[in-house]
C-alpha positions in Angstrom: -1.0 -25.1 5.3 2.3 -23.2 5.0 2.1 -20.1 7.1 4.2 -17.0 6.5 3.7 -13.6 8.3 4.4 -10.7 5.9 5.3 -8.2 8.7 7.1 -8.6 12.0 9.4 -6.1 13.7 12.2 -7.3 16.0 14.5 -5.0 17.9 16.9 -4.6 20.8 16.6 -2.3 23.7 17.8 1.3 23.2 21.3 1.9 24.6 23.9 4.7 24.3 25.7 2.8 21.6 22.5 1.8 19.9 20.3 4.9 20.0 16.9 5.2 18.5 15.8 8.0 16.2 14.4 11.1 17.9 10.8 10.8 18.9 10.9 7.0 18.6 9.2 6.1 21.9 6.3 8.5 21.2 5.9 6.9 17.8 5.9 3.4 19.3 3.2 4.4 21.8 1.1 6.1 19.1 1.2 3.1 16.9 0.4 0.7 19.8 3.5 -1.4 19.7 4.9 -2.8 22.9 7.8 -0.8 24.2 10.1 -3.6 25.5 12.5 -5.2 23.0 11.2 -8.1 20.9 14.1 -10.5 20.3 14.3 -13.1 17.5 14.5 -15.8 20.1 11.2 -14.8 21.6 9.7 -14.4 18.1 10.9 -17.9 17.1 9.4 -19.4 20.3 6.0 -17.8 19.6 6.1 -18.8 15.9 6.7 -22.4 17.0 3.8 -22.3 19.5 1.4 -20.9 16.8 2.6 -23.0 13.9 4.0 -20.1 11.9 6.6 -21.4 9.4 8.3 -18.2 8.4 8.2 -14.4 8.9 9.3 -11.4 7.0 11.3 -9.1 9.3 10.6 -5.4 8.6 13.3 -3.5 10.6 11.4 -1.0 12.7 11.6 2.7 11.9 12.7 3.7 15.4 16.1 2.0 14.8 16.6 4.2 11.7 18.0 2.4 8.6 20.1 -0.2 10.5 19.4 -3.9 9.8 22.2 -5.6 11.7 19.9 -7.4 14.2 17.6 -8.5 11.4 20.6 -10.0 9.5 21.7 -11.7 12.7 18.3 -13.4 13.0 18.2 -14.5 9.4 21.8 -15.8 9.5 20.9 -17.8 12.6 17.6 -19.2 11.2 17.7 -18.8 7.4 14.7 -21.1 6.9 12.5 -19.1 9.2 13.4 -15.4 8.8 13.6 -13.2 5.6 14.2 -9.5 5.6 12.8 -6.5 3.8 15.7 -4.2 4.4 15.8 -0.4 4.8 17.8 1.9 2.6 18.4 5.7 2.8 15.6 6.8 0.5 16.9 10.4 0.2 20.6 9.5 -0.5 20.9 8.1 -4.0 24.6 7.3 -4.1 24.6 5.7 -0.6 21.3 4.0 -1.4 22.5 2.5 -4.7 25.6 1.1 -3.1 23.6 -0.5 -0.3 21.1 -1.9 -2.7 23.8 -3.6 -4.7 25.1 -5.2 -1.5 21.6 -6.2 -0.4 20.9 -7.8 -3.7 23.7 -10.3 -3.0 22.4 -11.4 0.4 20.1 -14.4 0.3 18.3 -13.5 3.5 17.2 -10.1 2.1 14.0 -10.6 0.1 13.6 -7.0 -0.8 13.4 -3.5 0.7 10.7 -1.6 2.5 10.0 2.1 1.9 7.8 4.5 3.9 6.0 7.6 2.7 3.7 8.3 5.6 5.7 10.3 8.1 6.3 14.1 8.0 9.9 13.6 7.0 9.2 11.3 4.0 5.6 11.9 3.1 6.4 13.9 -0.1 9.4 12.0 -1.2 7.4 10.0 -3.7 6.1 13.1 -5.5 8.9 15.7 -5.1 11.6 13.8 -7.0 13.5 12.6 -4.0 13.0 8.9 -4.8 12.9 9.0 -8.6 16.3 7.3 -8.6 15.1 4.3 -6.6 12.4 2.7 -8.8 14.4 2.1 -12.0 17.4 0.9 -9.9 15.3 -1.6 -7.9 13.8 -2.8 -11.2 17.3 -3.2 -12.7 18.5 -5.2 -9.7 15.3 -7.3 -9.4 14.6 -6.0 -5.8 11.1 -6.3 -4.6 9.6 -3.3 -2.6 7.2 -3.2 0.2 5.8 0.3 0.5 3.7 2.2 3.1 2.2 5.1 1.2 -1.5 5.4 2.0 -2.1 8.8 0.2 -0.2 8.0 -3.0 -2.2 5.2 -4.7 -2.4 6.9 -8.1 1.3 7.6 -8.0 2.0 3.9 -7.1 0.0 2.9 -10.1 2.0 5.2 -12.4 5.3 3.9 -11.0 4.0 0.3 -11.7 3.2 1.3 -15.3 6.6 2.9 -15.8 8.5 -0.1 -14.3 6.6 -3.3 -15.3 9.5 -5.4 -14.0 9.3 -3.9 -10.5 7.3 -5.8 -7.9 5.5 -3.4 -5.5 3.8 -4.7 -2.3 1.4 -2.3 -0.6 1.4 -2.4 3.2 -1.7 -2.9 5.4 -4.2 -2.8 2.5 -3.1 0.8 2.0 -5.1 2.0 5.0 -4.2 5.4 6.6 -3.0 5.0 10.2 -5.7 5.2 12.9 -8.6 4.7 10.5 -11.0 2.2 11.9 -14.2 0.4 11.1 -16.1 1.5 8.0 -13.7 4.5 7.5 -11.2 2.0 6.1 -13.5 1.3 3.2 -12.2 4.3 1.1 -8.6 3.3 1.5 -9.3 -0.4 0.8 -11.2 0.5 -2.4 -8.3 2.8 -3.6 -5.9 -0.1 -3.1 -8.1 -2.7 -4.6 -8.6 -0.6 -7.7 -4.8 -1.1 -8.4 -5.5 -4.7 -9.3 -5.2 -3.8 -13.0 -1.4 -3.5 -12.4 -0.1 -7.1 -12.4 3.1 -6.0 -10.6 1.2 -4.6 -7.6 0.2 -6.8 -4.7 -0.9 -6.2 -1.1 -0.5 -7.2 2.5 -3.8 -7.9 4.2 -2.0 -7.3 7.5 -2.5 -6.0 11.0 -6.3 -6.4 10.6 -7.5 -6.3 14.2 -5.9 -2.9 14.7 -8.4 -1.4 12.2 -11.5 -2.4 14.1 -13.0 -1.2 17.4 -15.2 -4.3 17.6 -14.2 -7.3 19.7 -12.1 -10.0 18.1 -12.6 -11.5 15.5 -13.5 -8.0 14.3 -16.3 -9.3 12.0 -17.3 -5.8 11.0 -14.3 -5.4 8.7 -14.0 -8.9 7.3 -15.8 -7.8 4.1 -13.1 -5.3 3.3 -10.5 -8.1 3.5 -12.6 -10.4 1.3 -13.1 -7.5 -1.2 -9.3 -7.0 -1.5 -8.7 -10.7 -2.0 -11.5 -11.0 -4.6 -10.2 -7.9 -6.5 -6.5 -8.6 -6.3 -6.8 -12.4 -6.4 -5.4 -14.6 -3.5 -2.1 -15.0 -5.4 -1.4 -11.3 -4.7 -2.6 -11.0 -1.1 -0.4 -11.8 1.9 -1.6 -12.4 5.5 0.5 -10.6 8.2 0.2 -9.5 11.8 2.6 -6.7 12.9 2.5 -8.9 15.9 4.0 -6.5 18.4 1.2 -4.1 17.8 -1.5 -6.7 18.2 0.0 -7.8 21.6 -1.4 -4.6 22.9 -4.8 -5.8 22.0 -4.3 -9.0 23.9 -4.1 -11.1 20.8 -1.7 -14.0 20.0 -0.4 -15.3 16.7 -2.9 -18.2 16.9 -5.7 -15.7 17.2 -4.7 -13.8 14.1 -4.3 -17.0 12.1 -7.7 -18.2 13.1 -9.2 -14.8 12.2 -8.5 -15.9 8.6 -8.7 -19.6 8.7 -11.9 -19.9 10.9 -13.7 -16.5 10.8 -13.0 -14.8 7.5 -15.1 -17.0 5.2 -12.3 -17.8 2.7 -12.0 -21.0 0.7 -9.3 -23.5 1.3 -7.7 -22.5 -2.0 -7.7 -18.8 -1.1 -6.2 -19.6 2.3 -3.5 -21.7 0.8 -2.3 -18.7 -1.2 -3.0 -15.9 1.3 -1.5 -17.5 4.4 1.9 -18.1 2.9 2.2 -19.6 -0.6 1.6 -16.3 -2.4 4.2 -14.3 -0.5 6.9 -16.9 -0.9 6.2 -17.0 -4.6 6.4 -13.3 -5.0 9.6 -13.0 -3.0 11.2 -16.0 -4.8 11.6 -17.9 -1.4 10.9 -21.5 -2.3 8.9 -23.7 -0.1 10.8 -27.0 0.3 
């Protein structure tokens, strides 16, 4: 089975010449990520130990829009690391120039947008990001998006831009929802299955349960998503530095799907890596 993680953050320590955005440490603690840096060398060693073939690097928000370290990782190991880059969502001219550049970089598989923080929460509905969707469609750039409260709007964007591939983060679950309270958010996301250009990351699953691993109480929501969307549009992922705080390893989170989730071999083949590589045009040799 070819295994690809759809979301991993890597980052360097904060230094005077590499400052983090204001409030970053508080956000790291709030989201449960470990605070010390997570290098791509450490990431690669843990991947090898667990049998993870590839990961998609999502540059962390606390480093702002910079992606230099992610590019360094992908240049050093192009067969193991791909990047969903960041762009300045509220700066159209700067954003367009950067997107043109990113479209020419093989390591960059797309971009990742966020609409869940106070600063960017309304950018999807107030016109701030209207420039971005048609431009990404024109360039063929795939988009991962974290926008739990804007499911209807995502469906409308998908309809207006049928050539644009949209990937919803973390099953569309609102942060800090756990156990059966995730059901509402999962259903909202699953209902978007009618849009063929929308797919979803079934990622960071242990963080949405208060029950002991393997978190059996929420497996039905994952299966519901895979059944509605189809395994060809669902992508396993960990957000591994957040799960480290739960005492979990990559091997644990792989086995959560391959051993405990009750999925068929065919479903697993797609969900654990094949589907994501197909969507991001990253051939499996």
